[in-house]
N, CA, C and O of each residue as an XYZ file, in Angstrom:
268
protein
N     -26.312     10.350     -8.188
C     -25.018     10.991     -8.071
C     -24.769     11.752     -9.357
O     -24.910     11.213    -10.454
N     -24.373     13.090     -9.198
C     -24.185     13.891    -10.375
C     -22.762     13.712    -10.761
O     -21.990     13.134     -9.997
N     -22.367     14.191    -11.937
C     -20.947     14.060    -12.446
C     -19.937     14.785    -11.638
O     -18.761     14.454    -11.792
N     -20.237     15.751    -10.775
C     -19.293     16.451     -9.999
C     -19.299     15.873     -8.592
O     -18.470     16.354     -7.819
N     -20.023     15.013     -8.185
C     -20.041     14.434     -6.832
C     -18.704     13.615     -6.609
O     -18.402     12.697     -7.370
N     -17.964     13.962     -5.600
C     -16.702     13.259     -5.306
C     -16.901     12.169     -4.278
O     -17.451     12.382     -3.197
N     -16.426     10.973     -4.662
C     -16.458      9.822     -3.735
C     -15.206      9.198     -3.681
O     -14.389      9.335     -4.591
N     -14.973      8.453     -2.578
C     -13.656      7.824     -2.266
C     -13.168      6.899     -3.357
O     -12.001      6.951     -3.746
N     -14.070      6.037     -3.862
C     -13.517      5.137     -4.990
C     -12.951      5.914     -6.197
O     -11.894      5.611     -6.751
N     -13.711      6.895     -6.540
C     -13.241      7.736     -7.716
C     -11.949      8.508     -7.375
O     -11.063      8.631     -8.220
N     -11.843      9.027     -6.138
C     -10.500      9.700     -5.770
C      -9.428      8.771     -5.635
O      -8.290      9.133     -5.935
N      -9.677      7.477     -5.170
C      -8.645      6.437     -5.089
C      -8.145      6.078     -6.434
O      -6.939      5.939     -6.634
N      -9.086      5.913     -7.420
C      -8.691      5.605     -8.749
C      -7.782      6.696     -9.349
O      -6.745      6.404     -9.944
N      -8.212      7.983     -9.171
C      -7.398      9.131     -9.671
C      -5.985      9.138     -9.004
O      -4.976      9.361     -9.674
N      -5.944      8.890     -7.675
C      -4.653      8.863     -7.011
C      -3.775      7.791     -7.549
O      -2.604      8.049     -7.825
N      -4.294      6.552     -7.721
C      -3.463      5.521     -8.272
C      -3.011      5.880     -9.681
O      -1.858      5.626    -10.033
N      -3.866      6.451    -10.480
C      -3.431      6.823    -11.849
C      -2.296      7.866    -11.851
O      -1.335      7.786    -12.615
N      -2.471      8.862    -10.937
C      -1.463      9.929    -10.856
C      -0.098      9.281    -10.364
O       0.983      9.633    -10.836
N      -0.213      8.404     -9.477
C       1.050      7.809     -8.897
C       1.684      6.936    -10.024
O       2.911      6.878    -10.106
N       0.935      6.298    -10.840
C       1.427      5.424    -11.896
C       2.104      6.429    -13.012
O       3.199      6.167    -13.511
N       1.445      7.454    -13.311
C       1.920      8.412    -14.282
C       3.207      9.050    -13.876
O       4.117      9.164    -14.697
N       3.331      9.486    -12.602
C       4.527     10.203    -12.044
C       5.506      9.236    -11.351
O       6.526      9.662    -10.810
N       5.189      7.956    -11.375
C       6.104      6.954    -10.732
C       6.473      7.343     -9.333
O       7.662      7.453     -9.034
N       5.511      7.560     -8.449
C       5.702      7.936     -7.050
C       4.844      7.238     -6.096
O       3.932      6.501     -6.471
N       5.143      7.475     -4.767
C       4.296      6.764     -3.800
C       2.861      7.399     -3.734
O       2.564      8.434     -4.329
N       2.052      6.715     -2.996
C       0.718      7.211     -2.821
C       0.694      8.520     -2.137
O       0.014      9.473     -2.518
N       1.517      8.515     -1.047
C       1.520      9.826     -0.230
C       2.148     10.989     -1.095
O       1.647     12.114     -1.073
N       3.178     10.710     -1.801
C       3.733     11.772     -2.682
C       2.809     12.230     -3.697
O       2.734     13.423     -3.990
N       2.050     11.269     -4.288
C       1.047     11.659     -5.252
C      -0.035     12.488     -4.759
O      -0.484     13.411     -5.438
N      -0.545     12.151     -3.417
C      -1.564     12.885     -2.805
C      -1.079     14.337     -2.569
O      -1.794     15.298     -2.854
N       0.147     14.466     -2.043
C       0.716     15.749     -1.680
C       0.986     16.674     -2.931
O       0.807     17.891     -2.884
N       1.402     16.049     -3.979
C       2.081     16.799     -5.075
C       1.238     16.886     -6.427
O       1.329     17.845     -7.193
N       0.457     15.852     -6.628
C      -0.242     15.707     -7.961
C      -1.788     15.658     -7.967
O      -2.409     15.605     -9.028
N      -2.360     15.677     -6.832
C      -3.884     15.698     -6.805
C      -4.398     17.171     -6.704
O      -3.826     18.042     -6.048
N      -5.501     17.345     -7.403
C      -6.125     18.673     -7.415
C      -6.742     18.965     -6.059
O      -7.356     18.093     -5.443
N      -6.577     20.193     -5.599
C      -7.164     20.564     -4.247
C      -8.683     20.260     -4.059
O      -9.171     19.956     -2.971
N      -9.401     20.375     -5.257
C     -10.788     20.109     -5.174
C     -11.072     18.734     -4.635
O     -12.056     18.510     -3.930
N     -10.191     17.813     -4.979
C     -10.377     16.398     -4.472
C      -9.896     16.273     -3.094
O     -10.591     15.696     -2.258
N      -8.623     16.831     -2.764
C      -8.103     16.574     -1.467
C      -8.782     17.381     -0.413
O      -8.548     17.104      0.764
N      -9.600     18.350     -0.713
C     -10.468     19.057      0.250
C     -11.646     18.348      0.537
O     -12.277     18.638      1.553
N     -12.039     17.436     -0.236
C     -13.342     16.658      0.008
C     -13.187     15.403      0.846
O     -14.057     15.072      1.652
N     -12.112     14.728      0.661
C     -11.774     13.443      1.382
C     -10.338     13.584      1.944
O      -9.531     14.355      1.425
N     -10.048     12.830      3.001
C      -8.689     12.863      3.508
C      -7.805     11.684      2.912
O      -8.358     10.713      2.395
N      -6.612     11.771      2.981
C      -5.667     10.795      2.474
C      -5.905      9.484      3.244
O      -5.841      8.408      2.649
N      -6.182      9.557      4.576
C      -6.446      8.385      5.375
C      -7.704      7.572      4.900
O      -7.708      6.342      4.890
N      -8.765      8.339      4.508
C      -9.930      7.728      3.982
C      -9.691      7.038      2.662
O     -10.270      5.982      2.406
N      -8.887      7.586      1.852
C      -8.556      6.993      0.518
C      -7.659      5.718      0.845
O      -7.923      4.647      0.300
N      -6.635      5.833      1.706
C      -5.868      4.715      1.938
C      -6.588      3.595      2.573
O      -6.314      2.448      2.222
N      -7.484      3.817      3.475
C      -8.355      2.838      4.068
C      -9.154      2.049      2.949
O      -9.246      0.822      2.994
N      -9.681      2.746      2.028
C     -10.422      2.179      0.901
C      -9.530      1.310      0.044
O      -9.901      0.197     -0.330
N      -8.318      1.836     -0.276
C      -7.313      1.119     -1.109
C      -6.900     -0.222     -0.415
O      -6.818     -1.279     -1.041
N      -6.647     -0.103      0.913
C      -6.211     -1.259      1.642
C      -7.325     -2.287      1.676
O      -7.046     -3.462      1.436
N      -8.561     -1.928      1.958
C      -9.658     -2.915      1.950
C      -9.810     -3.548      0.580
O     -10.126     -4.735      0.502
N      -9.600     -2.809     -0.512
C      -9.720     -3.379     -1.851
C      -8.573     -4.389     -2.033
O      -8.816     -5.464     -2.583
N      -7.382     -4.106     -1.615
C      -6.296     -5.019     -1.749
C      -6.474     -6.331     -0.915
O      -6.129     -7.444     -1.313
N      -7.013     -6.081      0.205
C      -7.358     -7.331      1.135
C      -8.420     -8.187      0.484
O      -8.331     -9.414      0.510
N      -9.432     -7.550     -0.104
C     -10.449     -8.325     -0.723
C      -9.945     -8.994     -1.975
O     -10.289    -10.146     -2.240
N      -9.124     -8.288     -2.766
C      -8.465     -8.938     -3.904
C      -7.575    -10.160     -3.483
O      -7.616    -11.201     -4.139
N      -6.821    -10.031     -2.449
C      -5.992    -11.119     -1.987
C      -6.884    -12.281     -1.487
O      -6.556    -13.445     -1.719
N      -7.947    -11.991     -0.841
C      -8.839    -13.048     -0.355
C      -9.459    -13.794     -1.483
O      -9.546    -15.022     -1.450
N      -9.917    -13.039     -2.538
C     -10.485    -13.641     -3.692
C      -9.426    -14.534     -4.414
O      -9.696    -15.678     -4.781
N      -8.243    -13.967     -4.590
C      -7.184    -14.761     -5.368
C      -6.861    -16.046     -4.563
O      -6.661    -17.111     -5.145
N      -6.813    -15.925     -3.173
C      -6.473    -17.070     -2.360
C      -7.566    -18.181     -2.462
O      -7.222    -19.363     -2.452
N      -8.822    -17.834     -2.556
C      -9.867    -18.805     -2.667
C     -10.238    -19.215     -3.998
O     -10.722    -20.336     -4.156
N     -10.062    -18.409     -5.004
C     -10.587    -18.686     -6.355
C      -9.499    -18.551     -7.417
O      -9.700    -19.076     -8.512
N      -8.409    -17.917     -7.193
C      -7.356    -17.704     -8.116
C      -6.528    -18.864     -8.466
O      -6.829    -19.983     -8.050
N      -5.478    -18.654     -9.225
C      -4.478    -19.661     -9.601
C      -3.605    -20.002     -8.611
O      -2.726    -20.838     -8.823
């Protein structure tokens, strides 16, 4: 993978960072604060699916191994 290759985990991380910075929803962050180079490569739905899977995995881990 070269440094300019765009992948869903990287875009999801950028989206979450932007939403945190601008204190907005994921959808608003996608529409208003993401660079077109990113949003033209992957869809909002693809990124949301990735984020939801990570949240589910985190909840499962916490349920089984967390406090």
